[in-house]
C-alpha positions in Angstrom: -14.5 -27.4 0.3 -12.3 -25.3 2.6 -11.9 -28.2 5.1 -11.0 -30.6 2.2 -8.0 -28.5 1.4 -7.0 -27.6 5.0 -8.1 -24.0 4.7 -9.5 -22.3 7.8 -12.1 -19.5 7.5 -13.3 -16.5 9.4 -17.1 -16.7 9.3 -18.8 -13.3 9.3 -22.2 -13.3 11.0 -24.7 -10.6 11.9 -25.3 -11.7 15.5 -28.8 -10.3 15.0 -30.5 -13.4 13.9 -30.3 -17.1 14.5 -27.0 -18.1 12.9 -26.1 -21.5 11.4 -24.7 -23.6 14.2 -23.4 -26.0 11.7 -21.3 -23.3 9.9 -20.1 -21.7 13.1 -19.0 -25.0 14.6 -17.6 -26.4 11.4 -14.0 -27.7 11.5 -13.0 -25.2 8.8 -14.2 -22.3 10.9 -11.2 -20.6 12.6 -13.0 -17.7 14.2 -16.3 -15.8 14.0 -16.6 -12.1 13.2 -19.8 -10.3 14.2 -20.6 -7.5 11.9 -17.8 -5.3 10.6 -16.1 -2.0 11.7 -18.2 -1.2 14.8 -18.5 2.4 15.8 -19.3 4.0 19.1 -22.6 5.3 17.8 -23.8 1.7 17.5 -21.7 0.1 20.3 -24.7 -0.9 22.5 -26.2 -2.8 19.6 -22.9 -4.6 19.0 -22.4 -5.2 22.7 -25.8 -6.9 22.8 -25.1 -9.0 19.7 -21.8 -10.1 21.3 -23.5 -11.1 24.5 -26.2 -13.0 22.7 -23.7 -14.9 20.6 -21.5 -15.7 23.6 -24.5 -17.2 25.4 -25.1 -19.6 22.6 -21.6 -20.4 21.2 -18.2 -21.0 22.7 -16.4 -20.0 19.5 -13.9 -17.1 19.8 -15.1 -13.8 18.5 -12.9 -11.3 16.6 -13.6 -7.7 15.8 -12.4 -6.0 12.6 -11.7 -2.3 12.8 -10.0 0.2 10.5 -6.5 0.8 12.0 -6.2 4.1 10.2 -8.4 5.6 12.8 -6.4 4.2 15.7 -5.8 6.8 18.4 -7.9 9.5 16.6 -10.7 9.5 19.1 -13.3 9.0 16.3 -16.3 6.8 16.7 -14.5 4.0 14.9 -11.3 4.3 16.8 -10.3 0.8 17.9 -9.0 2.3 21.2 -12.6 3.2 22.1 -14.4 0.2 20.5 -12.3 -2.8 21.6 -12.4 -2.2 25.4 -16.2 -2.3 25.2 -16.6 -5.4 23.0 -13.6 -7.3 24.4 -13.0 -9.5 21.3 -10.6 -12.4 21.7 -8.7 -11.3 18.6 -8.4 -7.6 17.5 -8.2 -7.6 13.8 -7.6 -4.4 11.9 -7.5 -3.3 8.3 -4.7 -0.9 7.4 -4.7 0.7 4.0 -1.7 3.1 3.9 -1.0 2.9 0.1 -2.7 5.9 -1.4 -2.1 7.9 -4.4 1.4 9.4 -4.9 1.7 11.6 -1.8 0.6 8.9 0.7 2.4 5.7 1.5 4.1 3.8 4.3 6.4 6.6 5.2 4.0 9.5 4.6 0.7 8.7 6.2 -2.5 10.7 5.9 -1.6 13.2 8.5 -4.4 15.6 7.9 -6.9 13.0 9.2 -4.9 12.6 12.3 -3.8 9.1 11.3 -0.6 7.7 12.8 2.0 6.1 10.7 1.8 2.3 10.3 4.9 1.9 12.5 3.4 4.0 15.3 0.1 2.2 15.1 1.8 -1.2 15.2 4.0 -0.1 18.1 0.8 0.9 20.1 -0.7 -2.5 19.3 2.4 -4.2 20.5 1.9 -2.7 23.9 -1.6 -4.1 24.2 -1.7 -7.6 25.7 -4.5 -8.8 23.4 -3.6 -10.7 20.3 -4.0 -8.8 17.0 -4.1 -9.6 13.3 -3.6 -7.4 10.3 -5.6 -7.3 7.1 -3.1 -5.5 4.8 -4.1 -3.6 1.7 -4.0 -6.0 -1.3 -6.1 -3.8 -3.5 -6.1 -0.4 -5.3 -7.1 1.3 -8.5 -5.2 1.5 -11.7 -7.5 4.3 -12.9 -7.3 7.9 -11.8 -9.4 7.7 -8.7 -9.1 9.8 -5.5 -6.9 7.8 -3.3 -6.2 4.0 -3.2 -3.5 2.7 -5.4 -2.3 -0.9 -5.9 0.7 -1.4 -3.6 3.9 -3.0 -4.8 5.0 -6.4 -3.6 7.9 -4.7 -1.8 5.5 -2.3 0.0 3.2 -5.2 1.1 6.2 -7.2 2.3 7.5 -4.3 4.3 4.0 -3.6 5.9 3.6 -7.3 6.8 7.1 -7.6 8.2 6.6 -4.4 10.2 3.4 -5.8 11.7 5.0 -9.2 12.6 7.9 -7.3 14.2 5.3 -5.6 16.5 3.7 -8.8 17.7 1.1 -9.3 15.0 0.1 -13.0 15.0 -2.1 -13.2 11.9 -2.0 -11.8 8.4 -5.2 -12.2 6.3 -5.7 -11.3 2.7 -9.0 -9.3 2.2 -9.2 -9.3 -1.6 -7.5 -10.1 -4.8 -9.8 -7.7 -6.6 -9.6 -4.0 -7.0 -12.6 -2.0 -6.0 -13.7 -1.8 -9.6 -14.2 -5.6 -9.6 -11.2 -6.5 -11.7 -9.3 -9.5 -10.5 -5.5 -9.2 -10.2 -3.4 -11.6 -12.2 
């Protein structure tokens, strides 16, 4: 169906079992993502899955990490994970739109997170291509942190990313985390 309409997909595979060669090599498949949000605590398992996959397929692999942890030194910090896995594309999710006190200009400083512009500037200095998965979701209800970003905020975030050498923007969801579809 995707190929019929000229849509290209990122196929997420486990890398632990025999994956569908037909799906991975399908003309609608743009890239393959093994697992999701790898952490240093499990890096050897991921590294082995990457090696196994590369021995069977020639399809480029991407890795998706949470950019909020960029430069924090945490187990999920892309600066620690990406050099080990060496993905062809470094894809990152960035969710800066939080409840009232957190947004594009006021990041979650208490977690050691950098502002989106500082994160993007750091990625700009890395020679590897990178893609952004911006925050298209939130909660209308009174929940701890995520809120639905405005169109202007999303536009600003994506323009900022492109200004810092981002070559791909991907929408993660048109649903909020409570399962309600946006209209």
